[in-house]
C-alpha positions in Angstrom: 26.3 -0.5 -30.5 28.3 2.4 -29.2 29.2 3.0 -25.5 28.0 6.5 -24.7 28.8 7.0 -21.1 30.0 5.1 -18.0 28.7 5.9 -14.5 30.9 4.8 -11.6 30.4 5.7 -8.0 33.5 7.0 -6.2 32.8 6.4 -2.6 34.1 3.4 -0.8 30.7 2.1 0.2 29.7 1.7 -3.5 32.4 -0.9 -4.1 30.4 -3.4 -2.0 27.2 -2.9 -4.0 25.9 -5.1 -6.8 23.3 -3.6 -9.0 20.5 -5.9 -10.3 18.2 -3.4 -12.1 18.2 0.0 -13.8 15.6 2.3 -15.3 15.4 5.6 -17.0 13.7 8.4 -15.1 13.7 12.2 -15.0 13.4 15.0 -12.5 10.4 17.3 -12.8 11.7 20.8 -12.6 10.2 24.2 -13.2 11.6 26.1 -16.2 11.9 29.8 -15.3 12.7 32.6 -17.6 15.3 35.1 -16.5 15.3 38.9 -16.7 18.0 40.9 -18.3 19.6 41.6 -15.0 19.8 37.8 -14.2 17.0 37.8 -11.6 14.4 35.0 -11.8 11.1 35.8 -13.4 7.8 33.9 -13.3 7.8 30.2 -14.1 7.2 29.6 -17.7 6.7 25.8 -17.7 8.6 22.7 -16.6 11.5 20.8 -17.8 12.7 17.2 -17.3 16.3 16.3 -16.6 17.1 12.7 -17.7 18.4 10.4 -14.9 19.2 6.8 -14.4 18.0 4.8 -11.3 20.2 1.9 -10.1 19.5 -0.6 -7.4 20.4 -4.0 -6.2 22.1 -5.7 -3.3 22.2 -2.6 -1.2 18.9 -1.2 0.1 19.5 2.3 -1.4 18.4 3.3 -4.9 21.0 5.5 -6.6 19.7 8.1 -9.0 22.4 9.3 -11.5 22.1 12.6 -13.4 22.7 11.6 -17.1 23.7 15.2 -18.0 26.7 15.6 -15.8 27.2 12.0 -14.7 27.0 12.8 -11.0 24.8 11.3 -8.3 21.6 13.2 -8.1 19.9 11.7 -5.0 19.8 8.5 -3.0 16.4 7.0 -2.2 16.7 5.6 1.4 14.0 3.6 3.1 14.1 -0.1 2.1 15.4 -2.7 4.6 16.7 -5.2 2.0 17.9 -5.7 -1.5 15.9 -3.9 -4.3 14.8 -6.4 -7.0 12.9 -4.2 -9.4 12.3 -0.6 -10.5 9.3 0.7 -12.4 9.0 4.3 -13.7 5.6 5.8 -14.5 5.1 6.2 -18.2 3.9 9.9 -18.2 5.3 11.1 -14.8 9.0 9.9 -15.0 9.8 11.6 -11.6 7.7 8.9 -9.9 9.0 5.4 -9.6 8.2 2.3 -7.6 10.6 -0.3 -6.2 10.1 -3.9 -5.1 12.3 -5.2 -2.3 13.4 -8.2 -0.3 11.9 -6.5 2.8 8.4 -7.6 1.5 7.4 -4.1 0.5 6.8 -1.9 -2.5 7.6 1.8 -2.2 6.5 4.7 -4.3 9.1 7.6 -4.6 9.5 11.1 -6.0 13.0 11.6 -7.2 12.9 15.4 -7.0 13.2 15.3 -3.2 13.7 11.6 -2.5 10.5 11.4 -0.4 8.5 8.2 -0.1 5.0 8.9 -1.4 3.5 5.5 -0.4 4.4 2.1 1.1 2.6 -1.0 0.0 3.0 -3.6 2.8 1.2 -5.0 5.8 -0.8 -7.8 7.2 -2.4 -8.5 3.8 0.8 -7.8 1.8 3.4 -10.2 0.4 4.8 -12.9 2.7 8.1 -13.3 0.9 10.6 -11.3 -1.2 8.9 -9.0 -3.8 10.6 -9.6 -7.2 8.7 -7.4 -9.6 6.5 -4.3 -9.8 4.9 -2.2 -12.5 2.9 1.1 -12.5 -0.3 1.5 -14.4 0.0 4.4 -16.8 -3.5 5.7 -16.2 -3.8 8.7 -13.9 -7.0 10.7 -13.0 -7.2 14.3 -11.8 -6.6 13.3 -8.2 -3.5 11.3 -9.1 -4.7 7.8 -8.1 -2.4 5.0 -9.1 -2.6 1.2 -9.6 0.4 -0.9 -8.8 1.0 -4.6 -9.9 3.5 -6.7 -7.9 4.7 -10.3 -7.9 6.8 -12.1 -5.3 8.4 -15.3 -4.1 5.2 -16.2 -2.2 3.7 -17.2 -5.6 1.3 -14.3 -5.3 0.4 -11.5 -7.6 -1.3 -8.4 -6.1 -2.9 -5.2 -7.4 -2.6 -2.2 -5.1 -4.6 1.1 -5.4 -3.5 4.4 -3.8 -5.7 7.1 -2.4 -5.6 10.5 -4.1 -2.0 11.6 -4.2 -2.3 15.0 -6.0 -1.4 17.1 -2.9 1.4 14.7 -1.9 3.0 14.9 -5.4 2.8 18.7 -5.5 4.6 18.8 -2.1 7.2 16.2 -3.0 8.4 18.2 -6.0 9.8 21.0 -3.8 10.1 19.3 -0.4 13.1 20.7 1.5 12.2 19.7 5.0 13.5 16.5 6.8 12.1 13.4 5.0 10.7 12.1 8.2 8.2 15.0 8.3 6.7 14.0 5.0 3.3 12.3 5.4 3.8 8.9 3.7 0.7 6.9 2.8 0.7 3.3 4.0 -1.4 0.9 1.9 -1.7 -2.4 3.9 -4.4 -4.1 1.9 -4.3 -4.8 -1.9 -7.4 -4.5 -4.1 -6.6 -7.8 -5.7 -4.6 -10.8 -4.5 -4.3 -14.4 -5.8 -1.9 -17.4 -5.6 -3.8 -19.2 -8.3 -2.4 -17.4 -11.3 0.9 -19.2 -10.9 2.2 -22.2 -8.8 5.7 -20.9 -8.2 7.8 -17.7 -7.9 6.4 -14.7 -9.8 9.5 -13.0 -11.1 8.1 -10.6 -13.6 4.9 -8.6 -14.0 3.7 -5.8 -16.3 0.5 -3.9 -17.3 -0.7 -4.2 -20.8 -3.5 -1.6 -20.7 -5.9 -2.9 -18.1 -4.7 -6.5 -18.7 -1.9 -8.0 -16.5 1.1 -10.0 -17.7 3.0 -12.2 -15.3 5.7 -14.8 -15.6 6.7 -17.7 -13.3 9.6 -20.2 -13.2 7.5 -22.7 -15.3 8.5 -20.6 -18.3 5.0 -19.4 -19.1 4.0 -15.7 -19.5 0.3 -15.5 -18.6 -2.1 -12.7 -19.7 -5.0 -12.3 -17.4 -7.5 -9.7 -16.1 -8.1 -9.2 -12.4 -11.7 -9.0 -11.3 -11.5 -6.0 -9.0 -14.2 -5.3 -6.4 -16.6 -2.5 -7.3 -18.6 -0.4 -4.8 -17.3 -2.2 -1.7 -14.9 -0.3 0.6 -11.8 -2.2 1.6 -12.9 -5.3 -0.3 -10.3 -7.6 -1.9 -10.7 -9.4 -5.1 -9.2 -12.8 -5.8 -10.9 -14.0 -9.1 -9.3 -13.4 -12.4 -10.0 -14.2 -16.1 -7.3 -15.9 -18.0 -6.8 -14.5 -21.5 -3.8 -16.3 -23.1 -0.6 -18.2 -22.2 2.7 -17.6 -23.9 4.7 -20.8 -23.2 8.4 -21.0 -23.8 10.9 -23.9 -23.9 14.1 -24.0 -22.0 12.9 -21.3 -19.6 12.4 -23.2 -16.4 14.5 -20.8 -14.4 13.8 -17.8 -12.2 14.9 -14.2 -12.7 14.2 -14.2 -16.5 12.4 -10.9 -17.2 10.2 -10.3 -20.2 9.6 -6.9 -21.9 6.6 -5.2 -23.5 6.8 -2.4 -26.0 5.3 1.0 -25.0 2.8 0.6 -27.8 1.8 -2.7 -26.3 2.1 -4.6 -29.6 5.2 -6.8 -28.9 6.2 -9.1 -26.0 9.8 -10.5 -25.8 11.2 -13.0 -23.4 14.5 -15.0 -23.3 15.4 -18.4 -22.1 18.4 -20.5 -20.8 19.7 -21.3 -24.3 20.4 -17.7 -25.5 17.4 -17.3 -27.7 14.5 -14.8 -27.4 10.8 -15.4 -28.3 8.9 -12.5 -29.7 5.0 -12.5 -29.8 2.9 -10.0 -31.7 0.2 -8.9 -29.2 -1.8 -7.2 -31.9 -2.0 -10.5 -33.8 -3.0 -13.1 -31.3 -3.1 -15.9 -33.9 0.5 -15.5 -35.0 3.3 -17.8 -34.0 6.2 -16.4 -31.9 9.4 -15.4 -33.7 12.6 -17.0 -32.4 15.6 -14.8 -32.2 18.8 -16.7 -31.8 22.1 -15.2 -30.7 24.6 -15.0 -33.5 27.6 -17.4 -33.2 30.5 -15.8 -31.4 33.7 -16.4 -33.5 37.3 -15.9 -32.8 38.7 -13.5 -35.3 42.2 -14.3 -36.3 43.1 -10.7 -37.2 42.2 -9.3 -33.7 44.0 -11.4 -31.1 43.2 -9.0 -28.4 39.4 -9.4 -28.9 39.6 -13.2 -29.4 39.9 -14.2 -25.8 37.4 -11.6 -24.6 34.6 -12.8 -26.8 35.3 -16.5 -26.9 32.2 -17.9 -25.1 33.1 -21.6 -25.5 31.6 -23.6 -22.7 29.4 -20.8 -21.4 25.7 -21.0 -21.3 24.1 -17.8 -22.4 21.1 -17.3 -20.2 19.0 -14.3 -21.4 18.2 -12.7 -18.1 16.3 -9.6 -19.4 14.9 -8.1 -22.6 14.1 -4.6 -23.6 11.9 -3.5 -26.6 11.7 0.0 -28.1 8.4 1.9 -28.4 7.0 0.4 -31.6 8.5 -3.1 -31.1 11.0 -3.0 -34.0 14.1 -3.3 -31.9 14.7 -6.0 -29.3 17.7 -6.1 -26.9 18.7 -9.0 -24.7 21.2 -9.1 -21.8 22.9 -12.4 -21.0 24.7 -13.9 -18.0 27.9 -13.8 -19.9 27.9 -10.0 -20.1 27.0 -9.9 -23.8 24.2 -7.7 -25.0 22.5 -8.6 -28.3 20.3 -6.4 -30.5 17.9 -7.4 -33.3 16.2 -5.0 -35.7 13.0 -5.8 -37.6 13.9 -5.8 -41.3 11.3 -5.3 -44.0 12.4 -6.6 -47.5 10.3 -4.0 -49.3 11.6 -2.8 -52.6 14.7 -5.0 -52.5 15.8 -6.5 -55.7 17.4 -9.9 -56.4 20.7 -8.1 -57.0 20.7 -6.5 -53.5 20.1 -9.9 -51.9 22.9 -11.5 -54.0 25.3 -8.7 -52.9 24.4 -9.4 -49.2 25.1 -13.1 -49.7 28.5 -12.4 -51.3 29.4 -10.0 -48.4 28.5 -12.7 -45.9 30.6 -15.3 -47.7 33.6 -12.9 -47.7 33.2 -12.3 -44.0 33.2 -16.0 -43.4 36.5 -16.4 -45.1 38.2 -14.2 -42.5 37.1 -16.2 -39.5 37.9 -19.6 -38.1 35.2 -22.2 -38.1 32.7 -22.1 -35.3 33.5 -24.4 -32.4 30.4 -25.8 -30.9 30.2 -25.0 -27.2 29.7 -27.9 -24.8 26.6 -27.1 -22.7 27.6 -27.2 -19.0 25.5 -29.0 -16.4 22.7 -26.7 -15.2 22.8 -26.0 -11.5 19.6 -24.7 -9.8 19.9 -21.2 -8.4 19.0 -20.5 -4.9 17.0 -17.5 -3.7 20.2 -15.8 -2.4 22.0 -15.9 -5.7 20.7 -13.1 -7.8 22.3 -12.5 -11.3 23.3 -8.9 -11.6 22.2 -8.4 -15.2 19.8 -5.6 -16.2 19.0 -3.6 -19.3 16.7 -0.9 -20.2 16.1 0.9 -23.5 14.8 4.3 -24.5 14.2 4.8 -28.2 11.5 7.5 -28.0 
């Protein structure tokens, strides 16, 4: 992999920040044609400027412009650390954040206004760890939001029509306090029976929900939402399938689902990643193991940097490209691994023999692998959040 760009904040305040999560997003701007004299003509369409949203220990979400590398806008409103960011699939200027302050917020990054707040008497009772936006939108811009928290609870929230609020937010230039933020204090679904412990990762897979707890099981289920009753709250769900995983009894391990909803990937405490084919429910999961890290004798400078002897490679987060053919994993040690799906179609025996010879020659230039002693695993506390995050955009 090649490093394309590095974004580093320059103010003194940023040096005390620790980022946990990142997500691709984009501002929604009007594309206007210009007359010959340079004056602005009528709007001819809209353009999207790519950005990167960063958040973590500080309560502020930083939005970086990926074109010029400068800070685009700061999203201010949370009263605690931000644990998760979810960007809408078809409206990348709209993102949701989950926070330690027990709330979920919906933002528009054009102006930085808060479109909606999901919290209240029927909201989460402990730190919200994960959030995901449903990709479906109707003409009145209604959204469904899925959240999981340290209160062992998963909730589904529904917004009122937000079409007018989104239109106003795109060009809002007044004080943010004057924007009419919607407060949703009651979810449409809430249950503590899906999991028995922290719910540290959630995601929509169509109208089906995926959620993971510290027991190492990713559960697929369908919430039974109330129909025809105003302000009703559902609590029943239908279990579809469990995706169990070994050596994953640890919190803050995030799974990933491909945009085409055909692949699910999740790491564990031993540096391996399990990959399930959601379009083939009877298939066994594939196990992706991190390649052995060797000390190359010819490059002394890189030897110490990549010698991971004695370090446990906990895979904290995975990312999958749109069609599920590329899987990326970020580890506690700072290493990022990438696996590509290989199809041996049209390969001859000579090609495979050449690959084996090249592998043998590469082994001759390295020192023998030294098995790493596995250190004693210490339980993490709620205040110790690993600052590892990864996102991928292969579209």
